[in-house]
N, C-alpha and C positions, 0 to 999 in steps of 0.2 A: 666572948672569947675577946680576947686580945691578937692585937697584930704585931708583927714584929717588926719594932722600927728600922727600914733601912741606915746598913752603916755606910757610910762616907768613909774613904780613907784621904787623908792631909798628902794632899802632890805637891811637891818642892819641884819649881820652874824657873830656870835662870836663859834670860834671855842673851843672845851674844853674837855677834857678827863673825858671818862667815868673811875669812880672811884674802880664798879667793873670790867670792863672786857676790860680796857685799852685802849676803839679803842676812836678814835676824832671824836666827833658829835657835829652837826652843828646846833646853837640854834639860834631862831630870839631876837635882843637885842631893845630896843627901843632908842632914838637918846642922852637916856643921857649915856646911857650904863650899864643900868637894864636888866637883864631877860624880859625877856617879859612870864611870866607864871610861879605863887607859884610854882605848881609842879615843876619846874624846879632847883626851889630854894630850894626847900626839897632834891630832890633828887642830886644837886650835891653839897650844901652845898655852893654855891658862892650866895652873892647879886646882885653886880657888876665888870662888868669886865674889864681889863685896855685899853684892844685894840680890834677891831673887825672892820669887813672890810663891804665896803657900796657898794652895787652894783645898778644897773638899771637893772629891769627886770619884763618881764609883770607875771613871777608867780615864787613860792619857786624853784622848782624843777628844773629851768632857774638858779635862784639864784644860787643854791650851787652846780649846773655845772661851775659857773664861777668860785665860791671861790676856789675847788680843784682846778679848772684852773690855780690858782693864779693871775686871772683878779679883778680888783675892784681899790678902794682907800682902804687905811691902815687909819682908825684915832685910835689917841691917845689923849686924851681931856687932 
């Protein structure tokens, strides 16, 4: 019997600083570096980020834990 390999998706995360609270916030990013969501663009005043992290994970929670631990591939186009 063969078992199916678990499929991990690549999740792209940028770490930005919240201008109001000065805390670091993880935001989902598209593959060309744009923030995924208009409300994040309005809140942070940034449309496109210069660098982000790519992590293979099953869920958003798992991906953010990996990014905070320093794992993943840093991307700077």
